[in-house]
Backbone as a printed PyTorch tensor [residue, N CA C, xyz], in Angstrom:
tensor([[[  8.0080,  38.9120,  22.8490],
         [  6.8630,  38.0910,  23.1490],
         [  6.0500,  37.8700,  21.8760]],

        [[  5.6700,  36.6080,  21.6500],
         [  4.8710,  36.2800,  20.4730],
         [  3.3970,  36.4320,  20.7960]],

        [[  2.6700,  37.0100,  19.8540],
         [  1.2370,  37.1090,  20.0860],
         [  0.5650,  35.8720,  19.5180]],

        [[ -0.5130,  35.4660,  20.1170],
         [ -1.2390,  34.2980,  19.6440],
         [ -2.0730,  34.6580,  18.4330]],

        [[ -2.2100,  33.6960,  17.5440],
         [ -2.9680,  33.9080,  16.3250],
         [ -4.2870,  33.1460,  16.4510]],

        [[ -5.3710,  33.8220,  16.1570],
         [ -6.6540,  33.1200,  16.2390],
         [ -6.8240,  32.2160,  15.0170]],

        [[ -7.6830,  31.2190,  15.0960],
         [ -7.8400,  30.2610,  13.9960],
         [ -8.2270,  30.9020,  12.6660]],

        [[ -9.0070,  31.9770,  12.7140],
         [ -9.4290,  32.6420,  11.4880],
         [ -8.2320,  33.2750,  10.7710]],

        [[ -7.3470,  33.9220,  11.5320],
         [ -6.1470,  34.5200,  10.9570],
         [ -5.2280,  33.4320,  10.4000]],

        [[ -5.1040,  32.3390,  11.1170],
         [ -4.2530,  31.2390,  10.6630],
         [ -4.7700,  30.6750,   9.3450]],

        [[ -6.0870,  30.5460,   9.2280],
         [ -6.6670,  30.0140,   7.9930],
         [ -6.4170,  30.9650,   6.8250]],

        [[ -6.5560,  32.2520,   7.0460],
         [ -6.2890,  33.2320,   5.9840],
         [ -4.8320,  33.1780,   5.5360]],

        [[ -3.9070,  33.0850,   6.5000],
         [ -2.4940,  33.0420,   6.1670],
         [ -2.1790,  31.7750,   5.3630]],

        [[ -2.7780,  30.6530,   5.7350],
         [ -2.5590,  29.4040,   5.0070],
         [ -3.0810,  29.5270,   3.5760]],

        [[ -4.2190,  30.1630,   3.4040],
         [ -4.7860,  30.3210,   2.0660],
         [ -3.8910,  31.2120,   1.2060]],

        [[ -3.2890,  32.2510,   1.7960],
         [ -2.3750,  33.1100,   1.0550],
         [ -1.1380,  32.3450,   0.5970]],

        [[ -0.7360,  31.3220,   1.3630],
         [  0.4340,  30.5250,   1.0040],
         [  0.0660,  29.3520,   0.0930]],

        [[ -1.1910,  29.2730,  -0.3170],
         [ -1.6150,  28.2040,  -1.2130],
         [ -1.9900,  26.9240,  -0.4960]],

        [[ -2.2720,  27.0290,   0.7800],
         [ -2.6470,  25.8550,   1.5660],
         [ -4.1210,  25.9500,   1.9220]],

        [[ -4.7800,  24.7990,   1.9460],
         [ -6.1890,  24.7630,   2.3080],
         [ -6.4010,  23.5730,   3.2280]],

        [[ -7.0580,  23.8190,   4.3710],
         [ -7.2830,  22.7480,   5.3340],
         [ -8.7650,  22.6700,   5.6660]],

        [[ -9.3140,  21.4570,   5.5340],
         [-10.7260,  21.2360,   5.8460],
         [-10.8600,  20.0110,   6.7290]],

        [[-11.7860,  20.0760,   7.6770],
         [-12.0710,  18.9220,   8.5270],
         [-13.0420,  17.9990,   7.8130]],

        [[-12.9130,  16.7040,   8.0700],
         [-13.8360,  15.7140,   7.5130],
         [-14.8240,  15.3730,   8.6340]],

        [[-16.1110,  15.6960,   8.4430],
         [-17.0720,  15.4710,   9.5250],
         [-17.5010,  14.0030,   9.6330]],

        [[-17.9130,  13.6220,  10.8290],
         [-18.5410,  12.3240,  11.1150],
         [-17.6830,  11.1190,  10.7390]],

        [[-16.3750,  11.1730,  10.9930],
         [-15.5190,  10.0190,  10.7130],
         [-15.6800,   9.0250,  11.8540]],

        [[-15.9730,   7.7910,  11.5100],
         [-16.1660,   6.7530,  12.5170],
         [-14.9200,   5.8980,  12.7050]],

        [[-14.1950,   5.6540,  11.5900],
         [-13.0760,   4.7270,  11.6730],
         [-12.0960,   4.9780,  10.5280]],

        [[-10.8060,   4.8410,  10.8180],
         [ -9.7700,   4.9040,   9.7950],
         [ -9.0000,   3.5950,   9.8800]],

        [[ -8.8080,   2.9310,   8.7290],
         [ -8.0740,   1.6690,   8.6930],
         [ -6.8490,   1.8560,   7.8060]],

        [[ -5.6880,   1.5370,   8.3510],
         [ -4.4400,   1.5720,   7.6010],
         [ -4.0300,   0.1190,   7.4130]],

        [[ -3.9780,  -0.3260,   6.1450],
         [ -3.6520,  -1.7270,   5.8500],
         [ -2.2210,  -1.8330,   5.3490]],

        [[ -1.4560,  -2.7180,   5.9600],
         [ -0.1270,  -3.0520,   5.4800],
         [ -0.1540,  -4.5100,   5.0530]],

        [[  0.9510,  -5.0120,   4.5480],
         [  0.9650,  -6.4010,   4.1060],
         [  0.8540,  -7.3710,   5.2740]],

        [[  1.2220,  -6.9460,   6.4770],
         [  1.2090,  -7.8650,   7.6100],
         [  0.1440,  -7.5750,   8.6610]],

        [[ -0.3780,  -6.3320,   8.7220],
         [ -1.3550,  -6.0250,   9.7710],
         [ -2.2810,  -4.8980,   9.3530]],

        [[ -3.3760,  -4.7580,  10.0900],
         [ -4.3200,  -3.6550,   9.9340],
         [ -4.2490,  -2.7970,  11.1950]],

        [[ -4.1500,  -1.4760,  11.0250],
         [ -4.1830,  -0.5410,  12.1460],
         [ -5.5260,   0.1610,  12.0760]],

        [[ -6.3340,   0.0150,  13.1280],
         [ -7.6970,   0.5500,  13.1430],
         [ -7.7670,   1.6680,  14.1710]],

        [[ -8.2170,   2.8460,  13.7310],
         [ -8.3500,   4.0100,  14.6090],
         [ -9.8390,   4.3410,  14.7010]],

        [[-10.3980,   4.2120,  15.8870],
         [-11.8230,   4.4660,  16.1150],
         [-12.0530,   5.9280,  16.5240]],

        [[-13.0750,   6.5510,  15.9960],
         [-13.5090,   7.9120,  16.3260],
         [-12.3740,   8.9470,  16.2400]],

        [[-11.6230,   8.9860,  15.1280],
         [-10.5510,   9.9710,  15.0130],
         [-11.0720,  11.3020,  14.4880]],

        [[-10.2430,  12.3330,  14.6170],
         [-10.4950,  13.6060,  13.9540],
         [ -9.6220,  13.5990,  12.7080]],

        [[-10.2310,  13.8460,  11.5440],
         [ -9.4980,  13.7920,  10.2810],
         [ -9.5790,  15.1470,   9.5970]],

        [[ -8.4200,  15.6240,   9.1390],
         [ -8.3650,  16.8820,   8.3970],
         [ -7.6340,  16.6250,   7.0860]],

        [[ -8.0630,  17.3260,   6.0350],
         [ -7.4080,  17.2310,   4.7380],
         [ -6.6770,  18.5460,   4.5000]],

        [[ -5.3630,  18.4410,   4.3100],
         [ -4.5350,  19.6090,   4.0370],
         [ -4.1300,  19.5320,   2.5770]],

        [[ -4.5310,  20.5430,   1.7980],
         [ -4.2240,  20.5530,   0.3720],
         [ -3.1600,  21.6170,   0.1230]],

        [[ -2.0000,  21.1530,  -0.3980],
         [ -0.8700,  22.0390,  -0.6730],
         [ -0.3850,  21.7600,  -2.0860]],

        [[ -0.4230,  22.7580,  -2.9380],
         [  0.0640,  22.6700,  -4.3170],
         [ -0.5010,  21.4490,  -5.0480]],

        [[ -1.7950,  21.2180,  -4.8980],
         [ -2.4650,  20.1420,  -5.6150],
         [ -2.3340,  18.7770,  -4.9660]],

        [[ -1.5680,  18.6550,  -3.8970],
         [ -1.4070,  17.3790,  -3.2000],
         [ -2.2540,  17.3830,  -1.9430]],

        [[ -2.8920,  16.2490,  -1.6640],
         [ -3.7060,  16.1360,  -0.4580],
         [ -2.9540,  15.3390,   0.6020]],

        [[ -2.9670,  15.8650,   1.8240],
         [ -2.4080,  15.1590,   2.9730],
         [ -3.5240,  14.9830,   3.9910]],

        [[ -3.6010,  13.8060,   4.5550],
         [ -4.6340,  13.5200,   5.5360],
         [ -3.9960,  13.4630,   6.9110]],

        [[ -4.5860,  14.2170,   7.8420],
         [ -4.0970,  14.2340,   9.2130],
         [ -5.1230,  13.5090,  10.0720]],

        [[ -4.6820,  12.4530,  10.7430],
         [ -5.5610,  11.6480,  11.5850],
         [ -5.1010,  11.8310,  13.0210]],

        [[ -6.0230,  12.2820,  13.8950],
         [ -5.6620,  12.5810,  15.2700],
         [ -6.5970,  11.8600,  16.2220]],

        [[ -6.0080,  11.2690,  17.2550],
         [ -6.7750,  10.7150,  18.3590],
         [ -7.5110,   9.4470,  18.0480]],

        [[ -8.3660,   9.0780,  18.9750],
         [ -9.1470,   7.8730,  18.8270],
         [ -8.4530,   6.6720,  19.4380]],

        [[ -9.2190,   5.6060,  19.5920],
         [ -8.7020,   4.3500,  20.1280],
         [ -7.9990,   3.5940,  18.9980]],

        [[ -6.7450,   3.1900,  19.2170],
         [ -5.9610,   2.5040,  18.1910],
         [ -5.8460,   1.0310,  18.5420]],

        [[ -6.1940,   0.1660,  17.5740],
         [ -6.0100,  -1.2760,  17.7360],
         [ -5.2860,  -1.8090,  16.5070]],

        [[ -4.5350,  -2.8740,  16.7270],
         [ -3.8140,  -3.5110,  15.6190],
         [ -4.2100,  -4.9700,  15.5640]],

        [[ -4.3720,  -5.4870,  14.3490],
         [ -4.6110,  -6.9170,  14.2190],
         [ -3.8590,  -7.4330,  12.9970]],

        [[ -3.4510,  -8.6780,  13.0680],
         [ -2.7160,  -9.2820,  11.9600],
         [ -3.6310,  -9.4430,  10.7730]],

        [[ -3.0780,  -9.2220,   9.6130],
         [ -3.8550,  -9.3210,   8.3840],
         [ -4.1160, -10.7810,   8.0560]],

        [[ -5.3180, -11.0720,   7.5870],
         [ -5.6950, -12.4400,   7.2390],
         [ -5.6630, -12.6600,   5.7420]],

        [[ -5.3170, -11.6000,   4.9960],
         [ -5.2680, -11.7300,   3.5400],
         [ -4.0440, -12.5240,   3.1270]],

        [[ -4.1920, -13.3000,   2.0980],
         [ -3.0670, -14.0340,   1.5260],
         [ -2.6420, -13.3390,   0.2520]],

        [[ -1.3730, -13.4620,  -0.0560],
         [ -0.8640, -12.8580,  -1.2890],
         [ -1.5110, -13.5480,  -2.4810]],

        [[ -1.8700, -12.7880,  -3.5060],
         [ -2.4870, -13.4130,  -4.6640],
         [ -1.5150, -14.3800,  -5.3300]],

        [[ -2.0700, -15.4200,  -5.9380],
         [ -1.2400, -16.4020,  -6.6240],
         [ -0.4740, -15.7200,  -7.7540]],

        [[  0.7480, -16.1350,  -7.9540],
         [  1.6060, -15.5320,  -8.9710],
         [  1.1790, -16.0510, -10.3380]],

        [[  0.8900, -15.1490, -11.2570],
         [  0.4870, -15.5210, -12.6130],
         [  1.7420, -15.6100, -13.4880]],

        [[  1.9680, -16.7790, -14.0640],
         [  3.1570, -17.0160, -14.8780],
         [  2.7730, -16.9120, -16.3530]],

        [[  3.4520, -16.0430, -17.1200],
         [  3.1530, -15.9310, -18.5550],
         [  3.4980, -17.2290, -19.2960]],

        [[  2.6700, -17.5800, -20.2800],
         [  2.8700, -18.8100, -21.0530],
         [  4.2050, -18.8170, -21.7910]],

        [[  4.6480, -17.6310, -22.2600],
         [  5.9330, -17.5570, -22.9580],
         [  7.0680, -18.0120, -22.0440]],

        [[  7.0010, -17.6010, -20.7750],
         [  8.0300, -17.9900, -19.8160],
         [  8.0060, -19.4970, -19.5740]],

        [[  6.7990, -20.0600, -19.4720],
         [  6.6630, -21.5030, -19.2520],
         [  7.2870, -22.2650, -20.4190]],

        [[  6.9820, -21.8340, -21.6470],
         [  7.5230, -22.5020, -22.8350],
         [  9.0470, -22.3770, -22.8920]],

        [[  9.5680, -21.2000, -22.5490],
         [ 11.0120, -20.9880, -22.5670],
         [ 11.7140, -21.9180, -21.5890]],

        [[ 11.2010, -22.0100, -20.3600],
         [ 11.8150, -22.8710, -19.3450],
         [ 11.7100, -24.3360, -19.7650]],

        [[ 10.5650, -24.7320, -20.3090],
         [ 10.3920, -26.1180, -20.7610],
         [ 11.3740, -26.4290, -21.8940]],

        [[ 11.5510, -25.5210, -22.8290],
         [ 12.4840, -25.7360, -23.9400],
         [ 13.9290, -25.8270, -23.4510]],

        [[ 14.2910, -24.9740, -22.5220],
         [ 15.6720, -24.9330, -22.0380],
         [ 16.0320, -26.1580, -21.1910]],

        [[ 15.0390, -26.7220, -20.4950],
         [ 15.3280, -27.8280, -19.5790],
         [ 14.9090, -29.1860, -20.1170]],

        [[ 14.0580, -29.2040, -21.1510],
         [ 13.5680, -30.4730, -21.6700],
         [ 12.4800, -31.0870, -20.8050]],

        [[ 11.9230, -30.3290, -19.8930],
         [ 10.8610, -30.8130, -19.0020],
         [  9.5020, -30.4810, -19.6080]],

        [[  8.4430, -31.0040, -18.9800],
         [  7.0850, -30.7470, -19.4620],
         [  6.6590, -29.3290, -19.0980]],

        [[  5.5730, -28.8740, -19.7310],
         [  5.0560, -27.5300, -19.4430],
         [  4.5870, -27.4210, -17.9920]],

        [[  3.9700, -28.4910, -17.4780],
         [  3.4970, -28.4670, -16.0840],
         [  4.6560, -28.3430, -15.1020]],

        [[  5.7360, -29.0880, -15.3420],
         [  6.9100, -29.0080, -14.4700],
         [  7.5280, -27.6130, -14.5420]],

        [[  7.5900, -27.0600, -15.7430],
         [  8.1500, -25.7130, -15.9120],
         [  7.2910, -24.6780, -15.1910]],

        [[  5.9630, -24.8040, -15.2940],
         [  5.0530, -23.8670, -14.6250],
         [  5.2290, -23.9370, -13.1060]],

        [[  5.2980, -25.1490, -12.5550],
         [  5.4660, -25.3230, -11.1010],
         [  6.7840, -24.7090, -10.6360]],

        [[  7.8350, -24.9110, -11.4240],
         [  9.1380, -24.3440, -11.0620],
         [  9.0970, -22.8180, -11.0860]],

        [[  8.4380, -22.2450, -12.0930],
         [  8.3200, -20.7860, -12.1710],
         [  7.5050, -20.2260, -11.0080]],

        [[  6.4310, -20.9080, -10.6460],
         [  5.6250, -20.4510,  -9.5040],
         [  6.4290, -20.5230,  -8.2190]],

        [[  7.2080, -21.5850,  -8.0740],
         [  8.0300, -21.7510,  -6.8830],
         [  9.1020, -20.6670,  -6.7990]],

        [[  9.6280, -20.2680,  -7.9490],
         [ 10.6840, -19.2430,  -8.0090],
         [ 10.1180, -17.8430,  -8.2240]],

        [[  8.7980, -17.6970,  -8.1300],
         [  8.0970, -16.4140,  -8.2800],
         [  8.4240, -15.7310,  -9.5980]],

        [[  8.5030, -16.5150, -10.6730],
         [  8.6800, -15.9550, -11.9980],
         [ 10.1100, -15.7330, -12.4350]],

        [[ 11.0830, -16.0410, -11.5900],
         [ 12.4920, -15.8470, -11.9480],
         [ 12.9100, -16.9630, -12.9010]],

        [[ 13.1500, -16.6210, -14.1740],
         [ 13.4690, -17.6040, -15.1970],
         [ 14.7500, -18.3690, -14.8900]],

        [[ 15.7920, -17.6630, -14.5300],
         [ 17.0790, -18.3040, -14.2810],
         [ 16.9930, -19.2930, -13.1230]],

        [[ 16.3310, -18.8910, -12.0400],
         [ 16.1940, -19.7830, -10.8830],
         [ 15.3880, -21.0230, -11.2480]],

        [[ 14.3280, -20.8340, -12.0390],
         [ 13.4880, -21.9620, -12.4250],
         [ 14.2650, -22.9520, -13.2820]],

        [[ 15.0550, -22.4460, -14.2240],
         [ 15.8620, -23.3240, -15.0900],
         [ 16.8880, -24.0930, -14.2460]],

        [[ 17.5670, -23.3880, -13.3420],
         [ 18.5500, -24.0510, -12.4800],
         [ 17.8910, -25.0900, -11.5760]],

        [[ 16.7090, -24.7750, -11.0860],
         [ 15.9810, -25.7150, -10.2240],
         [ 15.6460, -26.9970, -10.9670]],

        [[ 15.1990, -26.8700, -12.2010],
         [ 14.8260, -28.0520, -12.9790],
         [ 16.0460, -28.8280, -13.4720]],

        [[ 17.1660, -28.1610, -13.6610],
         [ 18.3570, -28.8470, -14.1340],
         [ 19.0760, -29.5860, -13.0160]],

        [[ 18.8470, -29.2070, -11.7970],
         [ 19.5540, -29.8680, -10.6820],
         [ 18.8240, -31.1000, -10.1950]]])
């Protein structure tokens, strides 16, 4: 038969193993953002578990809602060197080369092939 361990004993044992766990008081909301949606957890219990210098967050309970993200991906910044290279290779203008690179998300080979076809 296993005996139950009280929370104080459990905390001491965790500290001996190099683990430290603390509760985060007064948490109102936790938001997890992905590229496609936001996961919102209302009134959760949050604990921070620190093991060997790494922090892990434990989120428990609360009302969970999901909503689609309204953020748009930032515009792709094309380096000027790439624009000049594509323009030189294809004989097109810098503006045409820039548009092709943006369309191909910076892939030089795809942009050159696109302009040559």
